[in-house]
C-alpha positions as CSV (number, residue, x, y, z in Angstrom):
1,M,99.0,84.0,110.6
2,G,100.1,82.1,107.5
3,T,98.6,80.7,104.3
4,T,99.2,77.3,103.1
5,L,100.5,77.1,99.5
6,A,101.4,73.6,98.2
7,G,102.0,72.2,101.7
8,Q,104.3,75.2,102.6
9,T,103.4,77.7,105.3
10,V,104.0,81.2,104.0
11,D,104.5,83.8,106.8
12,V,102.5,86.9,106.1
13,T,104.5,89.5,107.9
14,P,105.2,93.1,107.0
15,E,108.0,93.3,104.5
16,P,111.4,94.5,105.7
17,A,112.5,98.1,105.1
18,Y,114.9,97.1,102.3
19,A,112.0,95.6,100.3
20,R,110.0,98.7,100.3
21,P,110.5,101.2,97.4
22,P,112.5,104.4,98.3
23,W,110.6,107.4,99.7
24,K,111.0,109.2,96.4
25,V,109.2,106.5,94.5
26,R,106.4,106.4,97.1
27,L,106.1,110.2,97.0
28,A,105.8,110.2,93.1
29,W,103.2,107.3,93.4
30,A,101.3,109.3,96.0
31,A,101.3,112.3,93.7
32,L,100.0,110.2,90.8
33,S,97.3,108.7,93.0
34,L,96.3,112.1,94.4
35,F,95.9,113.6,90.9
36,G,94.1,110.4,89.7
37,G,96.7,109.7,87.0
38,S,95.7,112.8,85.1
39,V,98.0,115.0,83.0
40,A,98.6,117.1,86.1
41,G,99.6,114.1,88.1
42,I,102.0,112.9,85.5
43,V,103.6,116.3,85.2
44,A,103.9,116.6,89.0
45,A,105.5,113.1,89.1
46,A,107.9,114.1,86.3
47,A,108.8,117.3,88.1
48,L,109.4,115.3,91.4
49,W,111.5,112.9,89.5
50,A,113.6,115.7,88.0
51,L,114.0,117.4,91.3
52,T,115.1,114.3,93.2
53,H,117.4,112.7,90.6
């Protein structure tokens, strides 16, 4: 299924693996989402960042 944009057909397919963020970024994002962006979530994301870099 595609959408038409200015006469061009844009294929709406799942993005390839290389276009996805690394698992560490997704893990940090999940931690932030889990803690609702609170201070604890930010601290957890910072700790994850420090541990994985």
